[in-house]
C-alpha positions as CSV (number, residue, x, y, z in Angstrom):
1,M,17.0,21.9,-9.2
2,A,18.5,25.4,-9.5
3,K,16.3,28.2,-8.3
4,L,17.6,31.0,-10.4
5,F,19.0,29.3,-13.5
6,G,16.7,27.7,-16.1
7,T,17.5,25.5,-19.0
8,N,19.7,28.2,-20.4
9,G,20.8,31.0,-18.1
10,I,18.8,33.3,-15.8
11,R,15.8,35.0,-17.4
12,G,12.9,37.1,-16.3
13,V,10.7,40.0,-17.3
14,F,12.8,43.2,-16.8
15,G,11.5,45.3,-14.0
16,E,9.5,42.4,-12.5
17,S,11.4,39.2,-11.7
18,L,14.5,40.6,-13.3
19,T,15.2,43.9,-11.6
20,L,18.4,45.9,-11.3
21,D,18.4,45.2,-7.6
22,F,18.4,41.5,-8.3
23,I,21.2,41.8,-10.9
24,S,23.3,43.8,-8.4
25,D,22.9,40.9,-5.9
26,V,23.5,38.0,-8.4
27,I,26.6,39.3,-10.0
28,P,28.9,39.1,-6.9
29,P,28.3,35.3,-6.6
30,I,29.1,35.0,-10.3
31,A,32.3,37.0,-9.8
32,S,33.1,34.6,-6.9
33,L,33.0,31.7,-9.3
34,F,35.4,33.4,-11.7
35,K,37.7,34.4,-8.8
36,K,39.6,36.8,-10.9
37,G,39.1,39.0,-14.0
38,P,39.0,40.3,-16.6
39,I,35.4,39.4,-17.5
40,L,34.0,40.1,-21.0
41,V,30.5,41.5,-21.1
42,G,28.3,41.6,-24.2
43,Y,24.6,42.1,-24.9
44,D,21.9,41.7,-27.5
45,G,19.6,44.4,-28.9
46,R,16.9,44.3,-26.2
47,E,15.9,47.7,-24.9
48,S,17.0,46.9,-21.3
49,S,20.4,45.4,-22.3
50,I,22.5,48.5,-22.1
51,V,21.4,49.6,-18.7
52,I,21.9,46.0,-17.4
53,S,25.4,46.0,-18.8
54,K,26.2,49.2,-16.9
55,M,24.9,47.6,-13.7
56,I,26.9,44.4,-14.3
57,T,30.2,46.2,-15.0
58,A,29.7,48.5,-12.0
59,V,29.0,45.6,-9.6
60,L,32.0,43.7,-11.0
61,S,34.1,46.8,-10.3
62,S,32.7,47.0,-6.7
63,V,34.0,43.5,-6.0
64,G,37.4,44.4,-7.3
65,M,37.1,42.6,-10.7
66,D,38.2,44.1,-14.0
67,S,35.8,43.9,-17.0
68,S,35.6,44.8,-20.6
69,I,32.5,45.6,-22.7
70,C,32.4,44.4,-26.3
71,G,29.0,45.8,-26.9
72,L,26.3,44.4,-29.0
73,V,27.3,40.9,-30.3
74,P,25.8,37.5,-30.8
75,T,26.2,35.1,-27.8
76,P,28.6,32.8,-29.7
77,C,30.8,35.8,-30.7
78,L,31.2,36.7,-27.0
79,Q,32.0,33.1,-26.1
80,F,34.6,32.6,-28.8
81,A,36.3,35.9,-28.0
82,T,36.4,35.0,-24.4
83,K,38.4,31.9,-25.2
84,K,40.6,33.4,-27.8
85,L,41.4,36.7,-26.2
86,G,42.2,35.3,-22.7
87,Y,39.3,36.4,-20.6
88,Q,38.5,34.6,-17.3
89,G,34.9,34.4,-18.2
90,A,32.0,36.1,-19.9
91,I,28.5,37.4,-19.1
92,M,26.1,37.8,-22.0
93,I,22.9,39.9,-21.5
94,T,20.1,38.2,-23.4
95,A,16.9,36.3,-23.1
96,S,17.5,34.5,-26.4
97,H,14.2,33.7,-28.0
98,N,12.0,35.0,-25.2
99,P,9.5,37.9,-25.9
100,P,10.9,41.5,-25.8
101,E,9.9,42.2,-22.2
102,Y,12.3,39.5,-21.0
103,N,16.0,39.7,-20.5
104,G,18.6,37.7,-18.7
105,V,22.2,36.6,-18.3
106,K,24.2,33.7,-19.7
107,V,27.4,33.0,-18.0
108,S,30.4,31.4,-19.7
109,A,33.7,30.1,-18.3
110,K,37.2,31.0,-19.7
111,D,37.0,28.1,-22.2
112,G,34.2,30.0,-24.0
113,V,31.5,27.4,-23.0
114,E,28.6,28.0,-20.7
115,I,29.3,27.1,-17.0
116,S,28.2,23.7,-15.8
117,R,25.1,22.9,-13.8
118,K,27.4,22.3,-10.8
119,D,28.7,25.9,-11.1
120,E,25.2,27.2,-11.4
121,I,24.3,25.6,-8.1
122,E,27.4,27.1,-6.4
123,I,26.4,30.5,-7.6
124,E,22.9,30.0,-6.2
125,K,24.2,28.9,-2.8
126,S,26.3,32.0,-2.6
127,Y,23.4,34.2,-3.7
128,F,21.0,32.8,-1.1
129,Q,23.5,32.8,1.7
130,K,24.7,36.4,0.8
131,K,28.3,35.3,0.9
132,W,30.2,38.0,-0.8
133,K,32.2,41.1,0.1
134,I,32.7,44.6,-1.4
135,S,36.3,45.2,-2.3
136,K,38.4,48.0,-1.0
137,K,39.9,48.4,-4.5
138,F,37.7,48.9,-7.5
139,G,38.1,46.9,-10.7
140,M,38.8,48.7,-14.0
141,I,36.1,48.9,-16.8
142,S,37.4,49.0,-20.4
143,T,36.2,48.4,-23.9
144,E,37.0,45.4,-26.1
145,D,36.8,46.1,-29.8
146,R,38.4,42.8,-31.2
147,A,35.5,40.4,-30.5
148,I,33.7,40.6,-33.9
149,R,36.9,40.3,-36.0
150,T,38.2,37.5,-33.8
151,Y,34.9,35.6,-34.2
152,I,34.7,36.0,-38.0
153,E,38.3,35.0,-38.5
154,G,37.8,31.9,-36.3
155,I,34.8,30.8,-38.3
156,K,36.6,31.3,-41.7
157,K,39.5,29.0,-40.5
158,Q,37.1,26.1,-40.1
159,V,35.8,26.1,-43.7
160,N,37.2,26.0,-47.2
161,S,36.9,29.8,-47.8
162,T,38.4,29.5,-51.3
163,K,35.9,27.0,-52.6
164,I,33.0,28.9,-51.1
165,R,34.1,32.1,-52.8
166,K,34.3,30.4,-56.1
167,Q,30.7,29.3,-56.0
168,K,29.3,32.8,-55.4
169,L,26.4,31.4,-53.5
170,K,23.2,33.4,-53.0
171,I,21.6,33.2,-49.6
172,V,18.7,35.0,-47.8
173,L,19.5,36.0,-44.2
174,D,16.5,36.5,-41.9
175,L,18.3,38.3,-39.1
176,G,15.2,38.6,-37.0
177,N,16.1,42.1,-35.8
178,G,18.7,40.3,-33.6
179,A,22.4,40.3,-32.8
180,Q,23.6,38.3,-35.8
181,S,22.9,41.5,-37.8
182,V,26.4,42.7,-36.8
183,T,28.2,39.5,-37.9
184,A,26.4,37.2,-40.3
185,P,26.2,39.7,-43.3
186,L,29.9,40.6,-42.8
187,L,30.8,36.9,-42.8
188,C,28.8,36.3,-46.0
189,K,30.5,39.2,-47.7
190,E,34.0,37.9,-46.8
191,L,33.1,34.5,-48.1
192,G,32.1,35.9,-51.5
193,C,28.3,35.3,-51.1
194,H,25.5,37.5,-52.3
195,A,23.3,38.0,-49.2
196,I,19.8,39.3,-49.3
197,L,18.8,40.7,-45.9
198,L,15.5,40.5,-44.1
199,N,14.7,42.1,-40.7
200,E,18.3,43.4,-40.6
201,E,17.7,46.4,-38.3
202,I,18.5,45.6,-34.7
203,D,15.4,46.2,-32.7
204,G,14.7,44.8,-29.2
205,S,11.0,44.7,-29.8
206,F,11.6,42.2,-32.7
207,P,9.0,43.7,-35.0
208,G,9.8,41.6,-38.1
209,R,8.8,38.1,-37.1
210,G,9.5,37.8,-33.4
211,S,12.7,36.6,-31.6
212,E,12.3,32.9,-32.3
213,P,12.3,31.5,-35.9
214,T,9.5,29.0,-36.4
215,P,7.9,27.4,-39.5
216,Q,4.9,29.6,-38.8
217,N,6.7,33.0,-39.0
218,L,9.3,32.3,-41.8
219,G,6.9,32.7,-44.7
220,K,8.6,35.8,-45.9
221,L,12.0,34.0,-45.8
222,S,10.6,31.1,-47.8
223,M,9.0,33.4,-50.4
224,M,12.2,35.5,-50.8
225,V,14.3,32.3,-51.3
226,K,12.0,31.1,-54.1
227,N,11.6,34.5,-55.8
228,S,15.3,35.3,-55.7
229,K,16.3,31.8,-56.7
230,A,18.7,31.7,-53.7
231,D,20.7,28.6,-52.8
232,F,19.2,28.6,-49.3
233,G,17.8,30.8,-46.6
234,I,18.7,31.0,-42.9
235,A,16.9,32.6,-39.9
236,F,18.6,33.4,-36.6
237,D,17.1,33.7,-33.1
238,G,17.5,36.8,-30.9
239,D,21.0,36.3,-29.6
240,G,22.2,34.5,-32.7
241,D,23.2,31.1,-31.4
242,R,20.5,29.1,-33.2
243,S,19.6,28.9,-36.8
244,I,16.8,27.5,-38.9
245,F,17.4,26.7,-42.7
246,C,15.1,27.1,-45.7
247,D,16.1,25.0,-48.8
248,D,16.2,26.3,-52.4
249,K,12.6,25.3,-52.9
250,G,11.4,27.4,-50.0
251,R,10.8,24.6,-47.6
252,I,11.6,25.3,-43.9
253,L,13.8,22.6,-42.4
254,T,13.6,21.5,-38.8
255,G,16.7,21.8,-36.7
256,D,16.9,18.1,-36.7
257,K,17.0,17.9,-40.5
258,S,19.7,20.4,-41.0
259,A,21.7,18.8,-38.1
260,L,21.5,15.4,-39.8
261,L,22.9,16.9,-43.1
262,L,25.7,18.8,-41.4
263,S,26.6,15.8,-39.2
264,K,26.9,13.6,-42.3
265,F,29.1,16.3,-44.0
266,I,31.4,16.5,-40.9
267,L,31.6,12.7,-40.3
268,T,32.6,12.1,-44.0
269,K,35.8,13.9,-43.1
270,N,36.0,12.8,-39.5
271,P,34.8,9.2,-39.1
272,R,34.9,7.4,-35.7
273,S,33.8,10.6,-34.0
274,K,31.4,11.3,-31.1
275,I,28.1,13.2,-31.4
276,V,26.3,14.6,-28.4
277,T,22.6,15.4,-28.6
278,S,19.6,15.7,-26.3
279,V,17.1,13.0,-25.7
280,N,14.4,14.8,-27.7
281,S,16.4,14.9,-31.0
282,T,15.8,12.7,-34.0
283,S,16.7,9.0,-33.7
284,T,17.9,9.1,-37.3
285,I,21.2,10.4,-36.1
286,E,22.1,6.9,-34.9
287,I,21.6,5.6,-38.4
288,I,24.0,8.2,-39.9
289,A,26.5,7.8,-37.0
290,N,26.7,4.0,-37.7
291,E,27.6,4.7,-41.4
292,F,30.8,6.3,-40.1
293,N,31.6,4.1,-37.1
294,S,30.7,7.0,-34.8
295,K,29.0,7.1,-31.5
296,V,25.9,9.1,-30.4
297,I,25.7,10.1,-26.7
298,R,22.3,11.4,-25.4
299,T,21.8,13.9,-22.6
300,K,19.1,16.1,-21.0
301,V,17.6,19.0,-23.0
302,G,19.6,22.2,-22.8
303,S,22.6,23.6,-24.5
304,V,24.6,23.6,-21.2
305,E,24.1,19.8,-21.0
306,V,25.2,19.2,-24.6
307,S,28.1,21.6,-24.5
308,R,29.7,20.4,-21.3
309,L,29.3,16.7,-22.3
310,M,30.9,17.5,-25.7
311,K,33.9,18.9,-23.9
312,K,34.1,15.9,-21.5
313,E,33.8,13.4,-24.4
314,G,35.9,15.2,-26.9
315,A,32.9,15.3,-29.4
316,I,33.2,17.4,-32.5
317,I,29.4,17.5,-33.2
318,G,26.6,18.5,-30.9
319,F,23.0,19.6,-31.7
320,E,19.5,20.2,-30.4
321,E,16.3,19.9,-32.3
322,N,15.6,23.6,-32.0
323,G,18.3,24.6,-34.5
324,G,21.2,24.8,-32.0
325,F,24.2,23.2,-33.8
326,M,27.7,23.0,-32.2
327,Y,31.0,22.4,-34.0
328,G,33.6,21.4,-31.5
329,K,36.6,22.3,-33.7
330,H,35.4,25.9,-33.5
331,N,33.8,26.0,-30.0
332,H,31.6,23.7,-28.1
333,V,28.5,26.0,-28.2
334,R,25.5,26.7,-30.4
335,D,26.6,29.1,-33.1
336,G,24.4,30.4,-35.9
337,S,27.1,31.9,-38.1
338,M,29.4,28.9,-37.7
339,T,26.5,26.7,-38.7
340,M,25.8,28.9,-41.7
341,A,29.5,28.7,-42.8
342,L,29.4,24.9,-42.5
343,M,26.3,24.8,-44.8
344,L,28.1,27.1,-47.3
345,D,31.1,24.8,-47.2
346,F,28.9,21.7,-47.7
347,L,27.1,23.2,-50.7
348,S,30.3,24.5,-52.4
349,T,31.0,20.9,-53.5
350,K,27.5,19.4,-53.6
351,N,24.2,19.7,-55.5
352,S,21.3,21.8,-54.2
353,L,20.2,21.7,-50.6
354,S,16.9,20.2,-51.5
355,E,18.6,17.4,-53.5
356,E,21.0,16.6,-50.6
357,M,18.1,16.6,-48.1
358,A,16.3,14.0,-50.2
359,K,19.2,11.6,-49.7
360,L,18.7,11.5,-45.9
361,P,16.7,8.6,-44.3
362,A,13.0,9.4,-44.0
363,S,11.9,10.7,-40.7
364,F,9.1,13.0,-39.5
365,T,9.1,15.1,-36.4
366,T,6.8,17.6,-34.7
367,K,6.5,19.5,-31.4
368,D,4.1,21.6,-29.4
369,K,3.7,23.2,-26.0
370,V,0.9,23.5,-23.5
371,K,0.6,25.6,-20.3
372,C,1.5,23.5,-17.4
373,T,2.5,23.8,-13.8
374,K,4.8,21.5,-11.8
375,N,1.8,20.0,-10.1
376,N,0.0,19.3,-13.4
377,F,3.2,17.8,-14.8
378,R,3.2,15.3,-12.0
379,K,-0.2,14.2,-13.2
380,V,1.1,13.9,-16.8
381,L,3.9,11.7,-15.6
382,K,1.5,9.5,-13.6
383,I,-0.7,8.8,-16.7
384,L,2.2,8.3,-19.1
385,K,4.0,5.9,-16.8
386,Q,1.1,3.5,-17.3
387,E,1.7,3.2,-21.1
388,P,3.0,-0.3,-22.2
389,Y,6.2,1.0,-23.8
390,K,9.9,1.3,-23.0
391,K,10.4,4.5,-21.0
392,D,13.3,7.0,-20.8
393,F,13.3,9.4,-17.8
394,T,16.5,11.3,-18.8
395,D,14.4,14.5,-19.0
396,G,10.7,14.3,-18.3
397,I,9.4,11.1,-19.9
398,K,10.0,9.6,-23.3
399,L,7.8,6.7,-24.6
400,I,9.7,4.6,-27.1
401,I,7.2,2.7,-29.2
402,D,9.9,1.2,-31.5
403,K,13.1,2.4,-33.1
404,S,11.4,4.8,-35.4
405,N,8.4,6.0,-33.3
406,W,8.5,7.8,-29.9
407,V,6.8,10.6,-28.0
408,M,8.3,12.8,-25.2
409,V,7.0,15.4,-22.8
410,R,9.1,17.6,-20.4
411,L,8.6,20.6,-18.3
412,S,10.3,23.7,-19.7
413,G,13.1,25.3,-17.7
414,T,12.4,28.8,-19.1
415,E,8.6,29.1,-19.2
416,P,5.6,27.7,-17.3
417,I,4.8,25.2,-20.1
418,A,5.3,21.5,-21.0
419,R,7.0,20.8,-24.3
420,I,5.9,17.8,-26.3
421,Y,7.9,16.1,-29.0
422,A,7.4,13.2,-31.3
423,E,9.0,11.3,-34.2
424,S,7.6,8.7,-36.6
425,D,8.4,6.8,-39.8
426,S,5.6,8.5,-41.8
427,Q,3.5,11.7,-41.6
428,D,0.3,9.8,-41.0
429,H,1.8,7.8,-38.1
430,L,3.2,11.0,-36.7
431,D,-0.1,12.8,-36.8
432,N,-1.9,9.9,-35.1
433,L,0.8,9.4,-32.5
434,F,1.0,13.1,-31.6
435,A,-2.8,13.6,-31.5
436,K,-3.2,10.6,-29.2
437,Y,-0.7,11.7,-26.6
438,L,-1.5,15.4,-26.8
439,S,-5.1,14.4,-25.9
440,K,-3.8,12.3,-23.0
441,I,-1.6,15.2,-21.7
442,N,-4.4,17.8,-22.0
443,L,-6.7,15.4,-20.1
444,A,-4.1,15.0,-17.3
445,I,-3.8,18.7,-16.8
446,G,-7.5,19.4,-17.0
447,R,-7.7,21.2,-20.4
C-alpha cells in the first residue's frame, strides 16, 4: 500500500500532516516521474491553495522544470487543458470533498488522467530514499490563461449544443462555494440555459453546505428546483469533478441513479461498448449494459482505478457511486461540468428527468461510515468472512446475497473510517439488510 497517496491523491490537514516542508520534499519525486516540463499547476478555493501553489512552482523551478499556473479551476478543467495544450503533466492543489482545514495534491499525467498506482509507488520510493537533485539551471514559471476556454469548448464539442439551446432549459446550480463556480455557469450560458445559482461565491471555508454534496445538505437545492419549476438541479463538490443531481420534482438522486440514466443515453448511440465501474456501484448497470450488448468491468474503489482501467480497455463510460461520472470521448476522468452537459443533451430530446428516472429498473442503495482503525477493520473482516454468502475481496469485502442484494464494507483511503454500502430490490429489504450488517460491524469494532 502507498504511504503518502490515498484513494485519490495526497491529502492532509494543512500545517499539520500537510506542511510546506513536506510539499517541498514531495514535489521533486513527482518532477522525477514527469522527467521534463512544462507542468500545469492549478488550485481550488481553499485558503491554503495559493501559498501551496507558490511552493510547488518554486520547487519545480529548483529542479530545473518549467511550470505554468492556470489559477483557480476545477480539477477536470486542469486535466483536460493538460492533454489539449501539450503539457507533460499537471498538479492540482485540492482536498476535494474533505473539510476546509485539509488540502492536498492530485497528480495527472500528460494524457490528462491521474497517474497510476504504480507511478504513485515510484514517487513514494523516491521520496523516502531522498533520491533527487537540485538543478544548476532554474525552470521558468509562467501563466496559462487558456485552460477555462479550452475546457468549455471541449465539452461543447461532445454534445448537441444546437438542440440544447433550442430547449432553453432551466437549471439550478449548487456550486458549493467551490471551483466549478468559474466554469459551470459560463457553460450553461453558452448552451442557452437559464441558470439559477446557489453558493456561487468561491470560499475555501465552504459556508453554504460544505464541500461534499449529500442528500442531507441539499435541501435548499431541492426547494429551489421545485419553487422555480426548473428542469433539474445539480450540486458539485469542492474541486468540481463530482456532481449530484436533483430531478424536477426536487428529489435528490444518488450517483448510481444518474449514472444509470446517462449510461443508457450514451449506450443508445454507442452499443457494444465497455463500462468501467467500482465494485461498490449498483448491480443494475449490468442489466442496462446487456440491453446494448455492452460489457461491465469492475475494479477497486477510487477514480484512479476506474480512469486507468477505462484507458486500458478503451471504455467510453466510467462511474462511481459518489457522483463521479467519466465520459471517455471527452476525457477518462470524473468531470462535473461534462456530466451536466450530458444531462442537458439527454433532456433536450426527452421528457422530464423524473419521468425518465421512472423507466429505470428498480433498485435501492444506501451507504454510511463508521470510525475504524486498520486493526478494527481486520476484526470486521474476520466476522464477515464467516457469513454463508458469495464473497468478493476486490476492495474490502462484499457479501453477495443474490443478484439484487449485497452489502460491502471497505477501509477508506482518505479518512480513518470504514465505508459501508448496500443494495437491494426493495426499500424494506435494504433497510433490514443494512441494519443487520451495520450492527455486526459495530459489534466487531467495539461500538
